N, C-alpha and C positions, 0 to 999 in steps of 0.2 A: 251760214250755218248756225241752228240754234238747239238748244236742248230742249226736248219736248216731255221727257220723263225721266226719272231714275227709280231703278226697281231693285230687289233683292230677291233671290229665290234661294232655299236650301234644296240642294241637289244631292242626294247620296250623302247626306249629312253636311254637306260643304255649303256654306254660303258664298254665293256668286251675285256680284251687283253689276247691273247693265245699266249704261248711259245711252239714253235714245235721243236720236236727232231728228231733224225736219228734211234730212238730205239722204235718208236710208243707209247712213254710216252710224253704226254703233259701236261702243267699247265696252270690253269687262274688265273688272278688279275683282282680284283673290280675297278673301278673308279667311283666317286659319281655321281649318276644320273642327277644331275645339270651341268656336265660338258661335254656333248656331243662335245662340239667344240674342244676337245683336242684329237681327235680320231686320225687325221692327225699327229700328232706329233710321233707316233710310228716309221715311216720311219727315224726319227733322232738317234734313238737308236739301230735298227736293225743293222746297219753297225758295231756298235762297239761291237756286242756279236755274230754276226754270226759264227759258228765254235768254239764256246766256250762251256766248261763243265760245264751245268746249275746245276749240284749239287755243284759245287765251287761257293755257293751263293756270298758270300763277294767278292770274285775275280771277278767275273762278276759285281756286282753292284759298285765296286770301277772304273769300266770304265765309267759308265753313272752317276754318284751321283753329279759329278759338274755341270751337264747339267739340273739342275732343281732350284725351287726358292719356294719362300712362295706361299701358294693357291692361285691360281689353278695350278701353273705352275711346282709343284713337283709331279702331280697326275700319270704321267705316268711312272717315275722313280719308284713311290710306288707300281703301279700295276705290274710292271715287277719284283720288289723284291719278291711280294707275289707268283706270277706265280712260280719264281724259288724255294721258298720252298715248293709249291705245288708239282713240278717235284722231288724235293730231297726226298720228303716223299714217295711218290709213289714208287721211284725207290728203296728206302731202306726198304719198308712195313711198314712204320712208320708214326704215325700222326706228323704232324708239331711241336706240344708242345714237344715232346721227342726230335726232333731235337735243339731246344731251351733251352735244359737244361732240360725238364720234368715238368709236371704238379706239383703244390704245393697245388691245390685245385681241387675237383672232379666236382664241379659245380661253374659258375660263376653268380653273380648279374647283373642284367640288371636294368636300369632305362628308363623310358617312356618319350621321348621327341616327338614322332610321332604318337602312337596309340590314336587317338583323331578325333574330328569332326573340320569341319570348324567355324571359330569364329563366332557369330551372332551378337556380339557388342563388346564394351571396356569400359562398365562401370563394377564397382565392381562384380555386379551380374551376369555379362556375363562371367567373369573370375572364379567366384565360380561355376557355373554350369560347366564348364571346367573341373574343380578339381573333380566334383562328377562324370562326367563320367569317366574320367581317372581312378579314386579311385574304379570304377565298371568294369575295364576291366577284361575279363578272365584271363589275365595272371597274376594277382595278384601282380602287382608291388608295391614294398615297397618305392620307391622314383620315383618322377616324376618334369619334368621340364617344366616351363613355359617362353614364350617370352613376354618381358615387355618393356616398356620405347623405346630407340631407335631400338631394334630390334623387327622386326614385322612391326605392322602397328599403333601401338598406338599413335605414335606422328603423323600420317597423319589423325587420326580420333577425337582427341581431341583438340579443337581448343586452341592456345596460349600454348600448351606444353612447347615450348620451345622459345627462343627470336631468334633464327636463321632464315634463311630462309628456307621455306618447300619445300622440294623436295618429287616428288612422283616417285613410281617405288618400283621394287624388290631391294633384296640385301643390306638394311638397309643403304639408302643414307643419313640419315640426322645425324647432329651432332651440339652441341652447349649449351648454358647455359640453364638449365631448370627453368622454371619459378615457381612461389610460387604456381600457379594453377597446373602447371604440376607435382610438387612434391607431393602435398597434393593428387591429382588425384591417383598417381602411389602408395603411401603407403596406401590409401584406398583398392585399388585393391589387395595387397598384404595380407592385414589383412582378406579381404574378401575370398581368396584363402586358407589361413591359417585355418581358421574357417571352412570352407566347407571341407577340408579332415581330416580322421581320424587321431588320434594320431600317430598311428603306422606307418604312411606314411610320409616319408621325402619330404620337397619342396624345389628344385633349381629353381633359376631363370636365364634367358637369357637376359640380359638388354641392349646389345649394339652390336658393338661399337658405341662410340657417346658422352659419359659423359667427362667432364673437371674434374680434380681430387677434386676440391673443392664440387661439386656437388655429386661426387660419394662417398664422404666421408659423406655428409651430409644424403644421401639415405642410405648408409650401416648402419649408426647410429641410422637412425629412424626405420629400421626394425629388428634391434637386438632382441626386444622381442618376434619375431616370428620364433627364432631358425632354420634360414635357411640353408640347407647344403650347398649352396655356390650360389654367384651371379656372374656369367659369362661374360666375355667380355665388363666389363665398359667401358675400354679407348680405347682399340684396339681388333682386333679378327676378324674373318670371313675373309674378302677379303682385310684385311688391312695389307698391307708387311712390318710392322715394329713391334717392341715390345713394347718400351716404358717402361723399366723394372723400372726406377726411378719413373714413377709416378705412377705405380702400387704400389711400396713400401711404397710411401707415404700415398696410401689410406689403405693399408694392416695394417700398423703399427697404424692407427687411429681408427680401429672398430675390434669387436669379431665376425663379420660377415665374414665367409670366403670368398676371392676371388678365382676366378678361370680365367684362359685364357690359348690359346695354340692351338685351333684347326687348325689355318692358318699356323703355324710354321712349317718350313720345316728343317730338321736336327737337331740333338744334340748340335752343336755349336750354333745355335740360341736360345738355352734354357739355356746355362751356366749361363749367368746373371740373368736371371729370377729365376732361381732355388737356385743358391750358395747365393743370397742375400735374399732369403725368399720373394722376391716381392709378391708372390701370396701364398696362403694357399693350393690350388689344380690346376694341370695341366691337360688339356685335348687334348692331341693329337690325331690326327686322323690317322689310320695307311695307310688310302688312299691319305695322305697328307704330312706326316713327313717323308717318306722314304721307309716305309714299317714295317715289323713286328720285326727284329731286332733291325732296330733304335728306335721304340716305347719302347722296353723293354730296351735298354740302357738309355733312358730317364727316365723311370720309376725307375730304379734301382739308377740313379743320383739323383733323387727327393727322394728316401727313406733314402739316406744319409744325406739328409739336411732337413729331417722332413715335406717333402711336398707330399701330398697327389694325387693321380692320378685318374681320371674319365675319360677315352678317349671317343672321340667324335664318332659319326658313323651313324648318323640317315638317311642319304641317301646314304649309302655304300652298300644296297640292299644285296641279299641272299647270294652273295660270300664274301662281306664284312662283314656279320654275321659270316660267317664260320670261317673267318681270326680274326676277334676279339675275337671268343671262343677260339681258339687255341692260342693267345699270352696272353689273360688276364689269363689263366689259369696257365700261368707261371710266372706271376708279382708279386713282393714281398707284405708285409702286409699294404703298402701304398694304395693298390688298393681299391676303393670304389665299383665301378660298370661301366660298359660301357653304353653307349646310344644304345638303341634297334634298329637296322636299320630296315625301313619299306620298303618292295617291291615296287617299282613304279607302277606294276601292279599285280593284284592277282594272275595271272597263274604263276608269277614266282615260286611259292610254287609248282606248279605241275610239273615242269620241272627239278628238283632237286632232289636227294635222299640221304639221309644220315643227315638231321636234326631230331632231337627227336619230337615225337608227342605226345602231343603238345610241341610246341618249348619251350615254357616258362611255367613254373609251381612254384607258389608261388613268382613269382619275380626272379627265377634262371634257367639257362640251364644246363643241364648234360653236362660234356665233354666227346667226344666219343673218340674211338681209332682207326677209319679207316684210311687208309694211306692218306698222303698228307693234304690238307685242309677237307678233311673227306667227300666231296660232289662227286657226280657222275651226269652229265648233261644228260638230254635227248637230244642229239643231232638233233634227227630228228625233235623234235618239235620246237628246237631252229632255225633249219635250215629254217622251213616254215616261220619263222618270220623274216629272215635276209631282209634287204634293198637289191635291185640290186646291187649296188657297193660294197657290202660285202659278195656277193655270195660265194667266196671262201673261207670263215672263217674256215670251219670245213673240209675243204679238205685235 
């Protein structure tokens, strides 16, 4: 079997990679729905892999791995790696989790960061109402995550939250020293959320990036009574292309509140210092940014050796990313907590894939299937009808 082409189409706003072979077996890899701009990058990697055996996944990825970087620039390498595993599984008639060493659990826990309504405000009661809605979700999630502080729009709607210049716009543009008013407001919101949630549902926070270490310590110590699952990306994260392990280590050593980061990090090499020095208590690589499934598993196993837990990121990875996360999470060691449940960018995505359980999530868990590859079949006719004109040949 040989690779004959690698293509990327943006379908319903979601970039999807297809690896085509000469034996009528193809594989698909997801890109976060927030990154349609990476689609033209597929041409960079096509020349390296055309003619290669796609079932030799590591040999293929070794050719392209060095041509990537922290989020968002590792997305295409990650998508191609996932698509190669999809092909290898289909060719062998086995699910990807068997090729990654076999599943160690029959169902995987997911946490909720995306099954929610749009916020109506940024006061404590507004956050409490979000928690009540998330707790009532049909999926029965046992762990939920909420964005606060520099993550999201709290800083843009709470006057005087911090002493820095206020920047407007998406992708968490603010950073600086938190004011006394801002810290008080933040802690009051956390207290209201914890009170609104039933005791059996854990609460995690996404709080940055944007904190300086001193404020991160003040905040983590102030919320210790609320027994949080973790506080994520306090200092760096998301689209920040560096790690700052030493600053995280300073925060982590000063509080019992678990710290978490890693969704933006590309490749195992960039996790080494963060994990080996136990700079955070939880890491959260995203398979669509870290370099793919095998890369995520390596990072998880290395973390387990150092007593660091893992809760993979994935809210914007779509239905293909959901399938990929199920496969790899089934194989992870006992430091696995849960992965972030991806939410499709459009409801019709659930109608054009076959292979997910019905319902997908039951009591906060997803059953691990045994269909070949990623376990999904796409309705190619339905998706072809949604292709942009420039992507017309994607399924040809």
